[in-house]
Structures are given as C-alpha cells and as structure tokens.
Residue, then its C-alpha position, 0 to 999 in steps of 0.5 A: m451452484d457448484g461452479r459448473e455452467m448455469g446457462v446464458a446469463p442475462d444482460l446486466a442493467g442499472r439495477d445490478l449496480d448495487l450487486l456489483l458494488a457489494f461483490r467488489a467489497v467482498a472481493e477486495a476485503g477478502g471475504i464476506t465477514a471482512a466486507e461486513r465490517r467495511l460496508g456496515i451491512e449484515r452478512s446475510v444481506i451481502s451473501r444474498q447480494v453476491k448469490a443474486l449476482e452469481e445467478r445473474l452472471g450464470g456462475r460462481l464468483c468466489q470460493r474457498g480454496p487451499r489458500g483461503f478466499e479465492l476469486t474464480e475466473l468469472g470473479e476476476a473478470a467481474l471485479s475488473e469490470t466493476a473497477a472500470v464502472h467505478d472509473l466511469f462514475a469518477r469520470l462523470n463526477t469529475r465532469l460535473g465538478e468541472a462544470r462547477q469549476s471545482a476539483g470535486g469528487a473523491l480522492t483516496l491517498a495511500v501513504a507508506d507507513n514510515c513517511m510521518s517521521n521523514r521530514a523530507a516527506r512534508m506530509p503535514q504541509l502536503l495535506s494541508a495545502f491540498m485540502e485548502a486547494a480542493p475544499r470540495c474533494r472528499f478526501s480519504l487517507t490511509i497508511m500501509p506497507p508498500m506492498q499493500i499500497r501496490d495492491a490497493l493502487r491496482s484494485r482501485q482502492a487508492d487513487v494515488a500514493v506517496m511511497g518509494e519507487p515501485f520497481g518492476s511495476d510497469d502498470l504504476v507511474f512514479m513521480p520522484y520528489f524526495s529520498e530516504d536514506f537507509r543504513l544497517y542498524v543494530a541495538v546495543g546496551e549501555d555497556e556494549t560497544v557497537p559491533h563491527i560488521s565482521e563481528l555480527r555472526e560471532r555475536g549470534i546476530g541475524l538479519v531481519v528483512r522487510e517483506g518485499e524489500r528491494t534493498p540489498a538486505a537479502a544479498l547482504g545476508l549471504r555476503l556477510n554469512l548472516d542468517v535471514k531469520v525473520n521476515a518483517s511486515g513494515l519498517e516498524a516491525v523491523a525496528m521492533l526486532l532490531a530493538t531485541g538486540r538479536f538482529a541487524g537490519l536496514l532501516p531509514t535514518h530518520l526512523a532509527a532516530a525517532m524510535g524513542g523508548l527503545p534501546a539505542l539503534r546504532e549503525v553497524r561499524g564498517a557498514e557505511k558503504l552498505g547504506v542505500a537511498t530510496r527515491f520517494g514520490f507520487v505513484f498512481n495507476n497508469g490505467c486510471y482516469r486522472t481526475p482534477a482532484l488528482d491533478r490538483l494534488f500533483e500541482v500542490g506537490e510540485q509546490v510543496y516539494t520544490a519550495 
C-alpha cells in the first residue's frame, strides 16, 4: 500500500474488533515496537493485524514521517472511532456492574509526578479509601508529567487524573480540591550565601523551566534578564538541575523540602513576591462516559479532601 485509494472498504464486523484494538495500541504507543512491549505480542503478529485492518479499511493508517511515527488522516479517524468503541464497552460493563450493585469495570488513574511528597494531595488516603469503596473495580495507577497526562486523558489511556488545573483545555473538566505552592529556588553550598534575586545573573545562574509550564517562569527570565538555558521534563528534572548550582527555578515547597541527599535548595532572597499557587484536583475528559467507578472515586475524593 502506498497511501493511494484502495477501492471501497467493506463494512466492519465484530471479527474486526481485535484488529482495531491492535491498531489502537500501536497508535497510542507510537509504533509497533513499543506496542509489542505493551501487548506482549510479537511484532510480526501486530504488523499483520495492522496490515489486515488497512486492507479492510482501504487505506494506509500510519507511516514514518519527518517526525517519526505518524498517523494518516484515515488513521486519526480510526483511532477516534476505536476510542468510541472502547467507551461503548465501558458503558456496557458498567451497566452490567450496576445490575450487580457494584462499581465494577476498570478505572485508570493518572497522577502528576510531584504529588507523592505533597501532604495536601493525600494520595495514600485517597487510594486506600477508593479500593475499599470499589473492591470489584480493576484499578490501575500511573505516574507521569502533566503534559503527558493531558494526552493520556484525550486518548482515553487514562480515565481520570489528579493534577494541576489544565489551563486552556476546554475538553477537560477540572474539580479543584487542594493547592501547591511554588517558590524560586537555587542550590547553595555550605560556605555560600543565598543570592539575592538581583545577583543571579552576576553569579552566572540561568533559569530552568519545566516543559509546558504555565507559571511565570519564562516571563520571569525576561524580567530578571536571565537566560532560559534548559527545558526540563518533570519537576524532579527541575530539582536535579537546580542541585547543580547553575540554575534557579520554580519548585513546589514540599518537593524542595523532600529533596534529601542533594545540595540544599533555598528560596532566592528578594523573590518572595514571585511565588505562585497552583490549584490541584481531579481532571477528566468531558466527552467520556462517567462510569459508577469514576463517580465512586469522586465521592471518595470529596470525603478525603474535605475531612
């Protein structure tokens, strides 16, 4: 197949569901090799399934482009509709679970990578209470940076998340419960004084910014005439770069306090007014079907966060 018209595709049938699910795994993983690890199925089998689906649909679904693995227009449409089929089965399983008076089915929760050390997140209490309230639910937990969480919610790889407010994402619903305080930190040695904000450039200190950050970090670099030298993926990457002593950066107060074994992180003098607070809570895709398991998680969250 070379992406040209292949004729009229036949109507899909129930037997094509396995082909669609295999293609979805390839699309979400970003290639057949990655899908092999996810599914535990040999590449040759997955490749045959994708090729068979392309023949059924009458066109190419994916290809290698300038940026690597890419979906074609037909592939994007097939992935979207396969996600809808996934929702249909989730709804069916839910209805059957309701008949058994249980919050059954499956639920995947994604949590922002910095929540564990934030006591306000109450993650152990939330997870324990949910598993007790929904013992029949097949529960999965994944930890990832906020930008990846947004992609996971949109592609239905995650049903719900605990993360910061997703600004500019009209397709995501946000239910706030707690906050996270950010301050401008720098690492100092035992014999060093904590620099004033006006001394950072003189000391050769640049600014590290977290990928996708909406805090005023980038604007702060311009305001202080500091070079944004590094773009870090995740807050632990920011903390690790701060520990080199070459950078200043915004970090949650709880994470800075928890970074044991690294050079001391101290709030930059004169930068108190630059601190920001980010609201955290549940985030889910507005287009997804709300299962009883998801509603049960919200009920538990209300109890845990308002106690």
